[in-house]
N, C-alpha and C positions, 0 to 999 in steps of 0.2 A: 117566127118570121117577123122582121121589123117592117112596120108599115107607117108611113107618114102621109096624111091626107089633108091637103090644103082646101080651104074654102074662103069665100068672101070676095073674090074678084068680080070685076064687072066694068061697066062703062060709067064714067063720071066726068063731069065738066071740070075744066081748069079751075083751081081754087077749092075744089071739093075734097071730101074725105072718104076713105074706105078703111075697114079693118079686116085684115086677113087673119085666119086662124089655121093652125096646123095641129091636128090631133095625132099623137104618137101611140103606138101599141107594139107589143112584142119585145119590149126592152125596158129596162129600168130608167124611167124618164129623168129622175132626179139627179142622175150622175152624168147626164149628157150636156155638152155644150150645144146650144141651138143657134141656128142662124137662118136668115132669109137672104136669098140671092135673087137676081133678076137677069134676064137675057132678052135683049131687044133684037129684032131681025138684023142680021148682018154684024152683030156685035158679040163680044165674048161675055160669058156669064160673069157677073160681078157681085161682090158682097154688098148688101145694103144695111144689114144690122146683125149683130151677134150678141148673145147673152150667155154668161157663164152658168155653170151647173147650179150654183146657189143663188143665181140672180143678182149677185152683188156687183157684177161688172158688165158693162155694155160697150159696144163699139159701133161707130157709124162713120161712113166716109163723109167728106165735106159736102158732097152733092145732096145729101138727105139730112144732114145734121140740123136739128131744130125743127124739122118737119115730120120725121118718122120716129116712132117710139116702139121698141121691142119690149115685151113682157112675157112672163110665163106663170102658169098656174099648175103647180105640181099635183094638186088634188084632182085636176082634170086631165093631166098629161097633155097639156096644150100650151102652145106658144102663140103669141099674137104679134101682129105688126099693125100699129095704128099709123095711118098715113094721112097727113093733113096738108093743106095748101098744095094739092097735087098739080103737076105741070105736065104738058104734053110729052116732055122728054122722060117722064116716069113710065110711059107706056112700055110694057114688057110682059113676059111670062115670069111670074114670081114663084120661086121654088123654096121649099122648106128643107133644111139640112140638119141632121143630127150627127154629132161627132163624139167619138169615144176613143181616145188614143189614135191609132192608125186607121180605125174603122170610120167610114163615112156613109151615111144613108141619105137618100133623096126621095122627096115626094115627086108626084107627076107634074106639079105646077098648076097655077091658076092665072088666067089672063087678066091683066089690068090695062084698060084703055082710057086714056085721058084725052078727051076731045069735046069740042063744042059742036 
């Protein structure tokens, strides 16, 4: 059974930083494309970062480019999202995603709130 467990969310002031972690189990981590998505109240879920199976390629939307960094540690079966210079509009539930071909797996999400 595939499990993705996110951690690291919380409340942070504007301009602050957080690092999210997603631990994967039940599947061969090194062959997975991993991604982080977020969903704010009343909005659709959107991709904020993705990393290829070998870690050589990353992808970010313009809204987070230069502020967010995705990375992965295959020894720990974990993917990270470093978020810097956080803004109130980054407030959302952040979800970890693992993709392999047509298969897609999701974690339960972790809340990130950016507020003073």
